[in-house]
C-alpha positions, -999 to +999 in steps of 0.1 A: +000+000+001+014+033-008+023+052+023+007+084+009-029+071+013-048+089+043-081+084+058-100+115+051-137+113+060-158+141+059-180+131+088-200+162+106-225+157+135-233+175+166-212+147+186-178+153+201-149+132+183-121+113+196-092+102+176-083+064+172-054+045+153-068+017+131-049-007+110-054-009+072-046-041+054-042-038+016-039-069-007-049-081-044-075-106-048-082-116-086-083-085-105-092-061-075-074-043-047-089-046-015-086-023+018-098-038+049-099-024+086-104-054+109-107-029+138-141-016+122-149-047+097-149-022+069-136-028+034-133-010+001-121-024-033-113-011-068-092-018-097-062+000-083-050+010-048-065+047-053-100+033-060-098+009-033-089+036-008-115+059-021-141+030-017-129+023+018-133+060+026-166+061+014-177+029+032-161+042+066-182+072+063-213+053+057-204+031+087-199+059+110-230+082+096-253+048+100-243+038+133-243+073+147-277+081+134-291+048+148-272+054+181-255+019+180-221+032+173-208+023+209-225-009+209-209-018+176-175-007+188-179-030+220-189-056+198-155-052+178-134-053+211-131-017+215-127-002+250-147+027+258-133+041+291-138+072+314-170+095+313-203+077+308-212+047+284-230+074+262-201+100+263-166+083+269-138+103+270-111+078+258-116+049+234-090+024+223-090-004+198-083-039+202-046-053+194-041-071+162-033-100+182-068-099+199-086-096+165-068-123+150-078-147+180-114-139+177-117-136+136-108-167+117-111-147+086-086-121+095-063-150+104-064-166+073-060-133+053-029-128+075-016-162+066-027-166+030-021-133+013+007-110+003-003-081+023+007-046+035-005-027+064-003+009+076-018+024+107-040+055+103-056+078+128-093+082+123-119+104+142-146+085+160-176+104+168-186+097+206 
């Protein structure tokens, strides 16, 4: 994956935002490039890396918009292994993503992906509305 890729999600709502680091995994499958975040279970794809990253950014924006509007973001993050600390459950002040080791232990598809594909990874910061 080109190190120049950045996550730029134009997500706005009245809620506060907390920044968190997530890992993006990039690989090629058949004729498509895939960008996948195991921290959020969000995937994008395209005919090249730029298209895949653009698709990922769009899907991440849809995920955040949908779960925020439905008021299920915290429940979804908890399901994915995130820790929401300090403050109240509805308004945490600190969040942390699960480690890649924890993710791989609980996600068989991720484990297979890490073992069977030629992948590249980068870590990026993303704003999570809380």
